[in-house]
Kinemage of the C-alpha trace (Angstrom):
@kinemage 1
@onewidth
@group {chain A} dominant
@subgroup {mainchain}
@vectorlist {calphas} color= white
{ca met a 1} P 45.299 40.210 -31.312
{ca ser a 2} L 46.667 40.156 -28.124
{ca ile a 3} L 47.722 36.113 -26.153
{ca ser a 4} L 44.761 37.066 -23.773
{ca glu a 5} L 41.712 37.565 -26.306
{ca ala a 6} L 42.690 34.263 -28.263
{ca ser a 7} L 42.732 32.244 -25.330
{ca lys a 8} L 39.261 33.361 -24.349
{ca asp a 9} L 38.320 32.524 -27.684
{ca glu a 10} L 39.076 29.312 -27.577
{ca leu a 11} L 36.991 29.124 -23.941
{ca leu a 12} L 33.840 29.811 -25.649
{ca ser a 13} L 31.736 26.525 -25.593
{ca val a 14} L 28.854 26.996 -28.252
{ca val a 15} L 25.880 24.392 -28.002
{ca glu a 16} L 23.793 24.251 -30.876
{ca val a 17} L 19.881 24.455 -30.844
{ca pro a 18} L 17.952 21.769 -32.621
{ca ser a 19} L 14.756 22.412 -34.129
{ca gly a 20} L 11.576 22.226 -32.359
{ca val a 21} L 13.863 23.540 -29.153
{ca thr a 22} L 13.576 26.732 -28.185
{ca ala a 23} L 15.855 28.939 -25.553
{ca ser a 24} L 15.194 31.714 -23.355
{ca leu a 25} L 17.265 33.373 -20.822
{ca lys a 26} L 15.527 36.295 -18.142
{ca asn a 27} L 16.657 36.890 -14.649
{ca asn a 28} L 18.980 34.367 -15.262
{ca leu a 29} L 16.572 31.436 -16.101
{ca leu a 30} L 17.269 29.203 -18.795
{ca ser a 31} L 14.457 28.153 -20.472
{ca ile a 32} L 14.247 25.594 -22.376
{ca asn a 33} L 10.727 23.768 -24.247
{ca gly a 34} L 10.052 21.690 -26.760
{ca lys a 35} L 7.848 18.643 -27.090
{ca leu a 36} L 7.853 16.978 -24.116
{ca gly a 37} L 7.752 20.407 -21.799
{ca thr a 38} L 9.431 23.024 -20.279
{ca ile a 39} L 12.606 22.981 -18.202
{ca glu a 40} L 14.205 25.890 -15.890
{ca lys a 41} L 17.209 26.340 -14.505
{ca asp a 42} L 18.374 28.939 -11.989
{ca val a 43} L 22.035 29.832 -13.785
{ca thr a 44} L 22.859 32.876 -11.046
{ca lys a 45} L 25.450 31.095 -9.463
{ca leu a 46} L 27.351 29.304 -12.461
{ca pro a 47} L 30.327 31.802 -13.412
{ca val a 48} L 30.046 32.030 -17.314
{ca asn a 49} L 27.807 34.269 -19.835
{ca phe a 50} L 25.175 33.370 -21.979
{ca lys a 51} L 24.275 34.586 -24.982
{ca ile a 52} L 21.197 32.876 -26.817
{ca ser a 53} L 21.083 33.937 -30.583
{ca glu a 54} L 18.543 32.104 -32.960
{ca asn a 55} L 19.475 28.781 -33.361
{ca gln a 56} L 22.615 28.935 -30.398
{ca ile a 57} L 23.758 29.152 -27.712
{ca glu a 58} L 27.164 30.533 -26.659
{ca ile a 59} L 29.175 29.478 -23.426
{ca arg a 60} L 32.179 31.627 -22.262
{ca pro a 61} L 33.325 31.332 -18.965
{ca tyr a 62} L 34.837 34.601 -16.650
{ca gly a 63} L 38.168 33.956 -16.523
{ca ser a 64} L 40.693 31.861 -18.626
{ca arg a 65} L 42.384 29.529 -16.427
{ca lys a 66} L 41.684 25.354 -16.540
{ca lys a 67} L 38.686 25.698 -13.569
{ca asp a 68} L 36.749 28.401 -15.988
{ca arg a 69} L 37.201 25.924 -19.101
{ca ala a 70} L 36.173 22.994 -16.931
{ca ile a 71} L 32.536 25.054 -15.623
{ca ser a 72} L 32.183 25.785 -19.383
{ca asn a 73} L 32.192 22.201 -20.091
{ca thr a 74} L 29.750 21.376 -17.666
{ca cys a 75} L 27.753 24.541 -18.685
{ca lys a 76} L 27.239 22.626 -21.452
{ca thr a 77} L 26.816 19.179 -20.813
{ca leu a 78} L 24.039 20.692 -17.996
{ca val a 79} L 21.954 22.893 -21.261
{ca arg a 80} L 22.732 19.703 -24.054
{ca asn a 81} L 20.671 17.779 -21.521
{ca met a 82} L 18.061 19.970 -21.161
{ca met a 83} L 17.809 19.864 -24.755
{ca arg a 84} L 17.910 15.514 -24.406
{ca gly a 85} L 15.313 15.747 -21.979
{ca val a 86} L 12.915 18.374 -23.957
{ca gln a 87} L 12.671 16.477 -27.181
{ca asp a 88} L 13.128 12.525 -26.123
{ca gly a 89} L 13.233 12.417 -22.208
{ca phe a 90} L 15.386 10.112 -19.512
{ca thr a 91} L 13.970 7.024 -18.284
{ca tyr a 92} L 15.000 4.807 -14.996
{ca lys a 93} L 13.587 1.756 -14.452
{ca leu a 94} L 13.594 0.292 -11.008
{ca lys a 95} L 13.344 -4.299 -9.907
{ca ile a 96} L 11.218 -5.082 -6.965
{ca val a 97} L 12.655 -7.507 -5.504
{ca tyr a 98} L 11.614 -9.895 -2.066
{ca ala a 99} L 12.437 -12.828 -0.281
{ca his a 100} L 9.802 -13.444 1.645
{ca phe a 101} L 7.143 -10.715 2.477
{ca pro a 102} L 6.139 -9.582 -1.036
{ca ile a 103} L 6.336 -5.730 -1.596
{ca ser a 104} L 4.125 -3.904 -2.875
{ca val a 105} L 4.423 -0.039 -4.873
{ca lys a 106} L 1.737 2.938 -4.902
{ca val a 107} L 2.354 5.450 -6.253
{ca lys a 108} L -0.133 8.845 -4.122
{ca gly a 109} L 0.382 12.175 -5.589
{ca asn a 110} L 4.079 13.353 -5.339
{ca glu a 111} L 5.136 10.533 -3.504
{ca val a 112} L 5.889 7.094 -3.381
{ca his a 113} L 4.586 4.507 -1.382
{ca val a 114} L 6.622 0.685 -0.374
{ca asp a 115} L 4.774 -0.862 1.746
{ca asn a 116} L 5.558 -4.243 3.574
{ca phe a 117} L 8.818 -4.100 3.407
{ca phe a 118} L 10.130 -6.995 5.604
{ca gly a 119} L 6.952 -6.937 6.716
{ca glu a 120} L 6.862 -3.608 8.222
{ca arg a 121} L 3.443 -1.981 9.214
{ca ser a 122} L 4.137 0.978 7.912
{ca ser a 123} L 4.923 2.741 4.650
{ca arg a 124} L 8.324 3.628 3.622
{ca val a 125} L 7.600 6.938 1.661
{ca ser a 126} L 10.344 8.788 -0.521
{ca his a 127} L 9.539 11.917 -2.805
{ca ile a 128} L 8.828 12.474 -6.420
{ca val a 129} L 11.209 15.074 -7.445
{ca gly a 130} L 10.189 17.609 -10.337
{ca lys a 131} L 6.609 18.791 -11.373
{ca leu a 132} L 6.603 16.858 -15.008
{ca thr a 133} L 8.564 13.851 -13.347
{ca lys a 134} L 6.069 10.595 -13.911
{ca val a 135} L 6.288 7.359 -11.752
{ca asn a 136} L 4.896 3.951 -13.048
{ca val a 137} L 4.587 0.535 -11.465
{ca thr a 138} L 4.266 -2.434 -13.945
{ca gly a 139} L 4.359 -5.993 -12.334
{ca asp a 140} L 7.753 -6.162 -10.170
{ca asp a 141} L 8.976 -2.813 -12.456
{ca val a 142} L 9.166 0.731 -11.310
{ca ile a 143} L 9.845 3.239 -14.566
{ca val a 144} L 10.289 6.776 -13.753
{ca glu a 145} L 10.158 9.175 -16.830
{ca gly a 146} L 10.400 12.882 -17.119
{ca pro a 147} L 12.575 15.704 -18.684
{ca ser a 148} L 14.997 16.305 -17.032
{ca leu a 149} L 17.652 14.581 -15.890
{ca glu a 150} L 18.412 15.864 -12.464
{ca asp a 151} L 14.652 14.884 -11.580
{ca val a 152} L 14.714 11.699 -13.139
{ca ser a 153} L 17.470 10.249 -11.537
{ca gln a 154} L 17.276 11.951 -8.010
{ca thr a 155} L 13.759 10.374 -8.042
{ca ala a 156} L 14.959 6.776 -8.586
{ca ala a 157} L 17.473 7.676 -5.877
{ca asn a 158} L 14.709 8.315 -3.411
{ca ile a 159} L 12.675 5.421 -4.200
{ca glu a 160} L 15.893 2.649 -4.233
{ca ser a 161} L 16.939 4.708 -0.779
{ca ser a 162} L 14.077 4.824 0.742
{ca thr a 163} L 14.105 1.198 1.067
{ca lys a 164} L 17.934 0.395 2.553
{ca val a 165} L 18.458 -2.249 5.035
{ca lys a 166} L 20.013 -1.136 8.340
{ca gln a 167} L 21.605 -2.393 11.411
{ca lys a 168} L 22.008 -6.066 8.864
{ca asp a 169} L 24.089 -7.085 6.487
{ca gln a 170} L 23.298 -5.983 2.981
{ca arg a 171} L 24.350 -8.796 1.470
{ca val a 172} L 21.686 -11.429 3.128
{ca phe a 173} L 19.262 -9.231 3.351
{ca leu a 174} L 18.662 -8.136 -0.634
{ca asp a 175} L 15.098 -6.938 -0.385
{ca gly a 176} L 14.395 -3.521 -2.115
{ca leu a 177} L 13.751 -2.063 -4.858
{ca tyr a 178} L 17.385 -1.299 -7.058
{ca ile a 179} L 17.846 0.845 -9.896
{ca tyr a 180} L 18.876 -1.370 -13.074
{ca gln a 181} L 17.644 0.643 -16.297
{ca thr a 182} L 19.201 4.463 -17.213
{ca his a 183} L 17.832 5.730 -20.251
{ca ala a 184} L 19.014 8.839 -20.731
C-alpha cells in the first residue's frame, strides 16, 4: 500500500446509524428518517463522497489535505445532528422581557407576530423556518421545537432579532425576546 492510499484511509469518517433511523441518498439528497420525521439535506456542494450501507454512513473527502479533513468532520457533525434530531429533537427557549409595555406573542401560520413592542402599533414579524418546526407560547416563554437543528436555531434567531432595539442604548432598553436555553 502506498503512502497516499494510507492517508486517504485515515480521512474516512464513519457515522453509525442507530436503530429506528434510516438513511438514504438519492440524487445528492441525503434523507434521514426517524420517529420525529424526515430531514433532507442537499449535499451537492459538499466536496465529499457519501456511501450508505446497512448501519453506517461513510464520508470520504475528495482530497487528502488538512482542509479536506475539516470538511469531512463538518459533514460528519451534520449527519450526526440530523440523526439526533429525528430521534430526540431540538428545543430553544426564549424569554419575553418588558419593562412598561406588555409584549404579546402570537403564532399565525408560519409567522410569529410580536405585538405592542415598545407600544408600537404594528407587529414585528419573524418567519418560522422549516415544515416540522413548531413554536409554542406559554406564559413568558416562547418554545421552538423541531427535528432540524438548523431550522430550529434559525427560527429562534429570527424571533430574537425581530425585537432588536434600534437607535437606543441597548443597555437601558432591555425589552425584547431573548434565547436563554437550548436543549440539543
